[in-house]
C-alpha positions as CSV (number, residue, x, y, z in Angstrom):
1,M,-18.2,67.0,152.9
2,F,-21.1,69.1,154.1
3,S,-24.2,70.5,152.7
4,R,-27.0,72.7,153.9
5,T,-29.5,69.8,153.7
6,K,-27.6,68.0,156.4
7,T,-27.4,70.9,158.9
8,T,-29.2,71.5,162.2
9,R,-30.4,74.8,163.4
10,S,-30.3,76.4,166.8
11,T,-33.0,75.2,169.1
12,S,-31.4,75.7,172.5
13,D,-32.2,78.4,175.0
14,Y,-30.4,81.7,174.1
15,S,-29.0,82.3,177.6
16,V,-27.8,78.7,177.8
17,E,-25.8,79.0,174.5
18,I,-24.3,82.3,175.7
19,E,-23.1,80.6,178.8
20,R,-21.6,77.7,176.7
21,L,-19.8,80.2,174.5
22,N,-18.5,82.1,177.5
23,S,-17.1,78.8,178.9
24,A,-15.6,77.9,175.5
25,L,-13.9,81.3,175.2
26,N,-12.4,81.0,178.7
27,S,-11.1,77.5,178.1
28,A,-9.8,77.9,174.5
29,E,-6.1,77.7,173.9
30,A,-6.7,79.6,170.6
31,V,-9.5,81.4,168.9
32,V,-10.1,81.8,165.2
33,I,-12.7,84.5,164.3
34,G,-14.4,84.2,161.0
35,A,-16.3,87.4,160.2
36,G,-18.8,88.2,157.4
37,A,-21.0,91.1,156.4
38,G,-23.4,90.5,159.4
39,L,-20.7,91.6,161.8
40,S,-20.2,95.0,160.2
41,T,-24.0,95.4,159.8
42,A,-24.2,94.9,163.6
43,A,-21.7,97.7,164.0
44,G,-24.0,100.1,162.0
45,F,-22.4,99.7,158.6
46,T,-25.7,99.2,156.8
47,Y,-25.9,99.7,153.0
48,S,-29.5,100.7,152.8
49,G,-32.2,102.6,154.7
50,E,-31.4,105.9,156.4
51,R,-27.7,105.6,156.1
52,F,-28.0,105.2,152.4
53,R,-30.5,108.1,152.0
54,E,-28.4,110.5,154.0
55,N,-25.4,110.0,151.7
56,F,-26.8,109.1,148.3
57,A,-30.2,110.8,148.0
58,D,-29.2,112.4,144.8
59,F,-28.1,109.1,143.2
60,E,-31.3,107.4,144.4
61,E,-33.4,110.2,142.9
62,K,-31.7,110.1,139.5
63,Y,-31.1,106.4,139.1
64,G,-33.7,104.7,141.3
65,F,-31.5,102.3,143.2
66,H,-32.0,102.1,147.0
67,D,-28.8,100.8,148.5
68,M,-25.1,101.1,148.2
69,Y,-24.6,97.5,147.0
70,S,-26.9,98.0,144.0
71,G,-25.2,101.3,143.3
72,G,-21.8,99.6,143.1
73,F,-23.0,97.7,140.0
74,Y,-24.8,100.5,138.3
75,P,-23.4,101.3,134.7
76,F,-22.8,105.0,135.2
77,E,-22.4,107.0,132.0
78,T,-19.1,108.6,132.9
79,N,-16.1,107.7,135.0
80,E,-16.5,111.0,136.7
81,E,-19.9,110.0,138.0
82,F,-18.7,106.5,138.8
83,W,-16.0,107.8,141.1
84,A,-18.4,110.4,142.7
85,F,-20.5,107.4,143.8
86,W,-17.6,105.2,144.8
87,S,-15.6,107.9,146.6
88,R,-18.5,108.5,148.9
89,N,-19.0,104.8,149.4
90,I,-15.4,104.2,150.2
91,M,-15.2,107.3,152.5
92,L,-18.3,106.1,154.4
93,N,-17.4,102.4,154.7
94,R,-13.6,102.5,154.9
95,Y,-12.5,105.8,156.5
96,T,-15.4,106.2,159.0
97,D,-15.0,104.5,162.3
98,P,-17.4,101.7,163.3
99,L,-20.5,102.8,165.2
100,G,-21.3,101.4,168.6
101,S,-19.1,99.0,170.5
102,V,-19.4,95.8,168.5
103,Y,-15.7,95.5,167.4
104,N,-14.4,96.9,170.7
105,D,-16.5,94.3,172.6
106,L,-15.1,91.5,170.4
107,L,-11.5,92.7,170.9
108,S,-12.0,92.7,174.7
109,L,-13.0,89.0,174.5
110,V,-9.8,87.9,172.6
111,E,-7.1,90.5,173.0
112,N,-5.4,88.4,175.7
113,K,-5.9,85.2,173.8
114,D,-4.0,83.5,171.0
115,Y,-6.3,84.6,168.2
116,F,-6.5,85.2,164.4
117,V,-9.1,86.8,162.2
118,I,-10.2,85.8,158.7
119,T,-12.8,88.0,157.1
120,T,-14.6,88.6,153.8
121,N,-15.3,92.2,154.8
122,V,-13.4,95.0,153.1
123,D,-14.0,97.8,155.5
124,H,-11.0,97.2,157.8
125,C,-13.1,97.7,160.9
126,F,-10.8,95.2,162.7
127,L,-7.7,97.3,162.1
128,K,-9.5,100.5,163.0
129,S,-10.7,99.0,166.3
130,G,-7.2,98.0,167.5
131,F,-6.8,94.4,166.4
132,D,-3.3,93.3,165.7
133,K,-2.6,93.8,161.9
134,K,-0.5,90.6,161.9
135,R,-3.4,88.6,163.1
136,L,-5.8,89.7,160.3
137,F,-6.5,88.2,156.9
138,Y,-8.8,90.2,154.6
139,T,-9.4,87.6,151.8
140,Q,-11.6,89.7,149.5
141,G,-9.7,93.0,149.3
142,D,-9.7,96.4,150.9
143,Y,-11.8,99.5,150.1
144,G,-8.6,101.5,151.0
145,L,-6.6,100.2,148.1
146,F,-6.6,100.7,144.3
147,Q,-5.3,98.3,141.8
148,C,-4.7,98.4,138.0
149,S,-7.8,97.5,136.1
150,E,-5.8,95.5,133.6
151,P,-4.0,94.5,135.9
152,C,-0.5,95.1,134.7
153,C,1.1,94.3,138.0
154,N,0.5,92.6,141.4
155,E,0.6,96.0,143.2
156,T,-1.9,98.0,145.1
157,F,-2.0,101.7,145.9
158,D,-3.3,103.5,149.0
159,N,-6.3,105.7,148.1
160,E,-7.1,107.7,151.2
161,K,-5.8,111.0,149.9
162,V,-7.4,110.9,146.5
163,I,-10.7,109.6,147.9
164,G,-10.8,112.5,150.2
165,Q,-10.2,114.9,147.3
166,M,-12.9,113.2,145.2
167,C,-15.4,113.7,148.1
168,E,-14.4,117.3,148.7
169,R,-14.3,118.4,145.1
170,Q,-17.2,116.6,143.5
171,S,-20.1,118.6,142.1
172,N,-23.4,117.6,140.4
173,M,-22.6,114.0,141.2
174,K,-19.2,114.1,139.3
175,I,-15.6,114.4,140.3
176,P,-13.1,116.6,138.4
177,S,-11.6,114.7,135.4
178,E,-8.1,115.3,136.7
179,L,-8.8,113.2,139.8
180,L,-9.6,110.1,137.8
181,P,-7.1,107.5,139.1
182,K,-4.7,106.0,136.6
183,C,-2.1,103.2,137.0
184,P,1.4,104.8,137.5
185,H,2.9,101.9,135.5
186,C,0.7,101.5,132.4
187,G,-1.7,104.5,132.5
188,K,-4.8,102.3,132.5
189,P,-7.6,103.2,134.9
190,L,-7.3,102.2,138.5
191,T,-10.1,100.3,140.2
192,M,-11.0,99.1,143.7
193,N,-9.0,96.2,145.1
194,L,-12.1,94.0,145.6
195,R,-12.5,90.4,144.5
196,A,-15.1,90.3,141.8
197,D,-13.4,88.3,139.0
198,D,-10.0,86.8,138.0
199,K,-8.5,90.3,137.8
200,F,-8.3,90.7,141.6
201,V,-4.8,91.6,142.6
202,E,-3.3,89.5,145.5
203,D,-0.4,91.8,146.5
204,E,2.5,91.0,148.7
205,G,0.6,92.0,151.8
206,W,-2.3,89.7,150.9
207,H,0.1,86.7,150.5
208,R,1.9,87.4,153.8
209,A,-1.4,87.5,155.6
210,A,-2.6,84.3,153.9
211,E,0.6,82.6,154.9
212,R,0.3,83.8,158.6
213,Y,-3.3,82.5,158.7
214,A,-2.3,79.1,157.2
215,D,0.6,78.8,159.7
216,F,-1.8,79.7,162.6
217,I,-4.3,77.0,161.6
218,R,-1.6,74.4,160.9
219,S,0.2,74.8,164.2
220,R,-3.0,74.9,166.3
221,K,-5.5,72.6,164.5
222,K,-5.2,69.9,167.1
223,S,-5.4,72.2,170.2
224,R,-8.4,73.2,172.2
225,I,-9.5,75.8,169.6
226,L,-12.6,77.8,169.2
227,Y,-13.8,78.7,165.7
228,L,-16.0,81.7,166.2
229,E,-18.1,82.6,163.2
230,L,-19.9,85.9,163.2
231,G,-22.4,87.1,160.5
232,V,-21.2,84.7,157.8
233,G,-23.9,83.8,155.2
234,Y,-24.0,81.5,152.3
235,N,-22.7,83.8,149.5
236,T,-19.1,82.5,149.9
237,P,-19.3,79.7,152.4
238,V,-16.1,78.0,151.1
239,I,-13.9,80.8,152.6
240,I,-15.0,80.6,156.3
241,K,-18.0,78.5,157.0
242,Y,-17.1,75.2,155.4
243,P,-13.5,75.2,156.5
244,F,-14.5,75.9,160.1
245,W,-16.9,72.9,159.9
246,Q,-14.2,70.7,158.5
247,L,-11.6,71.8,161.0
248,T,-14.0,71.2,163.9
249,A,-14.9,67.7,162.6
250,A,-11.2,66.8,162.4
251,N,-10.5,67.8,166.0
252,P,-12.5,66.4,168.9
253,K,-11.2,69.2,171.2
254,A,-12.4,72.0,168.8
255,V,-15.6,74.0,169.3
256,Y,-17.5,75.7,166.5
257,A,-19.6,78.7,167.5
258,C,-21.9,80.6,165.2
259,I,-23.7,83.9,166.0
260,N,-26.0,84.9,163.2
261,L,-29.6,86.2,163.2
262,G,-31.7,83.7,161.3
263,E,-28.8,81.6,160.0
264,A,-27.2,79.9,163.0
265,S,-26.7,76.3,161.9
266,C,-24.1,73.5,161.6
267,P,-23.8,70.0,160.2
268,R,-25.3,67.2,162.3
269,D,-21.8,65.6,162.3
270,I,-20.5,68.3,164.6
271,A,-23.7,69.3,166.5
272,A,-22.2,68.0,169.8
273,Q,-19.2,70.3,169.3
274,S,-21.2,73.4,168.3
275,I,-22.8,76.4,169.9
276,L,-25.5,78.1,167.8
277,I,-26.8,81.5,168.8
278,D,-29.7,82.7,166.6
279,G,-29.6,86.4,167.6
280,D,-28.2,89.8,167.3
281,I,-24.4,89.9,167.2
282,A,-24.1,93.2,169.1
283,R,-26.3,92.0,171.9
284,A,-24.5,88.7,172.2
285,L,-21.0,90.2,172.3
286,D,-22.2,92.8,174.9
287,E,-23.5,90.0,177.1
288,L,-20.3,88.0,176.7
289,K,-18.2,91.0,177.6
290,R,-20.0,91.4,180.8
């Protein structure tokens, strides 16, 4: 229905768009937040630069990659080294609280509203910041869960305890072999519950969240609803961005709002219903909170 070639970019004055979004938030009967990597980046969860060097200088020196994303695809020689890298990554990006006030500011804007969150992020910053668990749908997995690499079952396993042990006991960029995670059912290696291929496990919790999200959209799609998109790029636009555009086009009472530095755009078809803020998410949320 839509394509990037038929989109329009933000040209309005920043302060005017902030005021329009504030008004849309106040008048909305429901709010759907669609969050991508840009939101967590705004909260300090950067995968490169100083944060990477502080935690992965040894890996950078040995292997030459310069960010956590690249490290996640590196073909390490041993599973012990693989999990030394990934345990640090998971501890840093799943079990460390968000920096600054980005998620708290966002919660303050919607906590008294009828809201739901759909996100491609896997860091669970929403849950850690106090958002209602039953109003969250993490579509792409969770750093805090393992799954069977086969997989032999549609089950996931909490990993906080073993990740902590891996971080504490690793030496020379390797974890002890006895900490290598194995599936309790088939004995195959466990891996992260992250959507990368057709082996991604959608467990019972995932399906319950998906159903709650679908019910929320279905029951409110004709109401005065705000689709608030934060930091969503074009890596996986079919999950959040394109559905938000389509839902807005189908409902004349809906408003589509996008806050994204350098990528605030919408289809021309819904330009009159759209608020486009080309700017820093943290700054925008702080101004809206005030």
